N, C-alpha and C positions, 0 to 999 in steps of 0.2 A: 504493500500500500504506500502511495506517495505521501511523504511527510507534508503536513499542512498545519495551519494554526486554528482551524475551526472543525469541531467534531460533533457528531450525534452518536451517543453511546447508550447502550442499555446496561445498567448495573444490576446484578443478581446477588441477593444476600439471603442466606438461610442461617439463622443463629442457633445457639445452644438451647434456647427456650422452645424451639420447634413450633412457633406460632404459624409459620407458613413461609412461602417463597416471596420475598420482596422484589418487585420489579420497578426500577426507576429509569424512565427515558429522559436523558439529560443532554444538554448542549454545553460545550466548553469552547471558549475562545481565548486565545493568548493575545492580550493587548499590551504591547511593549514587553515588559518583563512579568506582567501579572496575568493570572488566569481568572476568567470570569465564567461563572456557571449559572445554569438555570435548570430546575427540575420541571420538565414540560408536563409529563404525566407520570403517575406512580400508583401502584396498587399492590396489596398483599393478597396472594392466593393461598388461603388457609389449607393446611394439610388435612385430608380426611383421616379417619381413624386408622385405616390400613397403612397409609404412608407414615403417620406418626409412629406406629408400632414398628414398622420396618426400620426407620431411622434410629429409634430409641434402642433397638436390639441389634443394630448392625455390628457392634463390637463382639457379639457372640457367634457370628457366622463362621463357617469354614471358608477356606480361601476361595473356592469356586463360587460359593454363594455370595461372598463378599464382592468379588469382581463383577458378578452379574448385577448386583445392586448398584454398584458404581456406574455401570453402563445404563441401567434402567433409570437411575436418577438423572443422568444426563439427558436421556430421551424425554423424561417427564419435564425437565427444565425447558427443553427445546419446544415441546408441545405447548407449555404454558406461555412461553414467549410468543409463539405463533398466535395463540389465542388472544394475547394482549395486543398484538399488532394488527389483528384482523380488522380490515376496513380503514386502517390508517395509511397515510401516504408518505410517511417519513422514510428517508433514505438513511438507514442505520449503518454506521461505519464499523461498529465493533460491539460485541457482547463481552462483558467482563464479569465472570462468575466466581464468587467466593467458594461455592460448593458447601457441603455439610461436613463439619469437622467430626470425625469419628475417633481418631487417635491423635493425641498431641503430646509427644514425649521428647522434647528437644534435648533433654538430658541423656536420652538414649539415641539421639541422632536421627529421629524421624518424626514426621507429622503427616497426617492424611486427611484430605478433604475430598469426599466423593462427589461425583457429578461429571461424567466423562465429557471433556471439552470437545473431543472429536465428534461425539454424538450430537452435541449442541450445534456445532458448526455445520455438520452434514444435514441436519434436519431443518435448520433455519436458513441455510445458505448465507450465513453471516460469520465473518471471521471472529473467532472466540479466544479470549485469554482466560486461563484458569490456573489452578495450582500455584498461587502466589507465594506460599510460605516455604516451600521445600528448598529453594536456593539459599535462603537465609539460614535455615537449619543446617544445611550442608556446609555453610561457612562458619558454623559454630555458634550461630545466633539462636534466639528464642523463636524466631519465625512469627513473632507477635510482640506488641500490637502493630498492625500495618497501617492504621489510619493516620498516624502522626504527620506524615508528609502531606496528606490531604488537609489536615487541620492547619498546618503551617502555611500552605499555599492558598487555601480557600477560606479559612476562618481566622485569620490573623488579628481580627479586630476584637477578639476575646482573650482574656488572660489564659484561659484553659478551656478544653473541651472534655466533658465527661459523658461517656456513653454508658447507659444502664440497660444492659440486655441480660442474657443469662449470667454474664459476668460483667462487673463494672470495670471500665478501664478509663484512664485519663491521659491527656496529652497537653503539654504546656512548654513554654520556653523559660529556662532558668539559667541565669548567668550566661546569656547568649547562646545556650545550647538547648536543643529540643529534647525533652525528656518524655517518656511515655511508658506506662506499664499497667498490668492488670492489678486492680486494687483488692477486690474480694468477690466472692460469689454473690449474686443477687437473685434474679428471677429463676435461675436454675434451682435454687433451694426454695424460694418462695412458692414457685409453681409445684414443686414436689409435694409440698404439704397441702396446697390448694386442691391438687388432684385427689389426695386422700379424703378430702371433704366433698369430693364429687364435683369440683369446679375446675374449669380450665386454668384460672388464675384468681388471685385474691384481689378483686376489683377495688381500687382505691385503698387497699390495705385494711379493709373493714374487719376481716377475721383477726388479723394481727393486732388491731387496735383494741380488740376485746380481750386479748390475752395479757398475761403477766410475765414480765421478764424474769427468767431464772438466773439469778446473779452468779451462781456457781458455774453454770454452763457458759454464761457470758464471759466470765473470767478465763475459762479454759479455751474458749474460741479465740479470744484476743491474745492469748499467750502462744498461739501456734507460731512456729519458727518462720513461716512464710512472711509474716508481718514485720519481721525485724529489719528486712532490707527494703529501703525506699528508693529503688531504681529498677533497671531493666529486669522484669520477671513476668512470667505468664502462668496462667492456670488452665488446667484441663479437667474434664469430667471425672477422670480417674481419681485425682487428688481430692476433689470435692466430695465424692462418694466416701473415700477412705477417711478423710479428716473431719469434714463438716457434718455430713449426714450421720456418720457413725457416732459422733459426739452427741448430736441432738437426739438420736435414737437411744442413747445410753440412759436417759432419764425417763422415768415413768411420769410424764407430765402431759397435760392436754395438748391437743393439736394447736389450739390458739396460742398457748404458752410457748410452744416450739416456734411458731411463726413470729411471735412478738420478740423472742430472743434472737432469732435469725435477723430480723429487721434491725434490732438495736445494735447487734454486732456489725452488720454491714454499714449502718449509718455512722457508727463510731469510727470505723476504719476509713470510710470515705472522707469524713470531716477531718480526721487526723492528717490525711495527706494534704488537704486544702490548707490547713493551719500550718503545717510544717514548712510548706513552701511559700507562705504568705500570699496566697492567691486571693485577689480581691473580688474577681467575678468569674463565673464559670458558666458556659453554655451546656445545658443538659439535654441529651437526646436519648432515644431508645425507649422501649416499652415501659421501663421503670420510671420514666418521667411522669407517667400517669398514676403512679402509686403515691397518692397524696400523703398518706401516713408516713411512708418512707421518707419523702421529701421533708416533711415536718420534723422527723427525727434527725435528719442531717442538719437542718437549721438549728436544732437544739444545741448542737455541738460546735457550731461555727458562725462567724459573722460575715463570712464570704457571701457575696450576692449570688443567688442561684437564679439563672436566667432560663426560662422555658420559652422556646421560640414557637413558630407556627407549627401546626400539625404535620404538614408535609416534611418539614425539616426534622421534627422529632422522630417521625416514623421511618424516614427514608435516607437519613444522612449517611448511614453505612453503605447502602446501595449506591448512593451518589459517589462516595469516595472510592468504592471499588471500580466504578465506571472510570474515575479519574486515574486510578492506578493502572487500569487497562490502557489508557492513552499513553501514559509514561512508558509502559512496556512496549507499546507499538512504536514509540519514538526512540526506543533504546536508551531511555533516561532513567536515572536512579529513582526507584520507587520504594526503597526500603533502607532505612538509616541505621548504620552500625552503632551510633551513639544511643539509639533506642533499644535495639535488640541484642547488642554486644556481639554481633558477628565480626569477623576479621576485617571486613570492608563493606562499604556501601554497595548495594547491588540492585540489579534490575530483575525482579522476580516475575515468574509467570510463564506458562507454556502457551504457545500460540498455535491455533489450528485454523487453517485457511478455509473460509466459507465458499 
């Protein structure tokens, strides 16, 4: 594809909370040295029960079943994009797909996001970028978070950007360097207990607000060694199951009390980062931005101004940024920063499949 300064890109994002496949149709223009973006249209295609179960249990499959799911999820992504584009006359330059993270073990030298890019490109006839994390992990990095370069180039008018999805992560500039890392589990844990109550999620944190914080559990959660380091680090489902869920399950307390304790823990850890780095304002996006009780508990621990933008930005900022990472990959420009992931060098991650 010929290098140019204006692009129409589709960003695909599927997070750990398994709400659905986010599709954001975006335009990007490079004006002098700055990138200007616009989300033209965006929609979340909720996963049905079958797809949720497949993705939740993917880590239990044998090799052949796993690879078939990888391809099938790519086909599903492509079909969903085709559905999204039906009747529209946009000329799309690129699809940039995050995929669904199943394994994330950078300490063991690997990470895996399923959703076959070849299948997406073949079925949409649009060039597709995917597998954005593996190059960084191969270079000794965490492979996460990836959004900081997008935050730096697209959202520099905020002190920091906080995304609250299955896991809360933050990106900000400190002493002229971009820092970013996963803070703590959020919706991945909150939704786990909401599901036990027969709900997809705890709307507005209502269940948690009725619970009582277990101080003993809270102390143990806050003492986990992961929180001692306030720089490049990332979380995966495996660690959350082993450390967070197992601790919460070790006490015979009510479901609401477990939710209240989980919320308090995550709010404390989030505010702790904001306070430690003297962040005065932060843009909050992701599904957790709608958990009003959680936001209130963060406010309890910090004076930092918490900024909630428009719905489109809250819901689709990650899909927007993956669209942008795809452009940088297409242009062979750096889209992953070593100072963020602790890789041996800055890199341009992502596999490209011609449409």
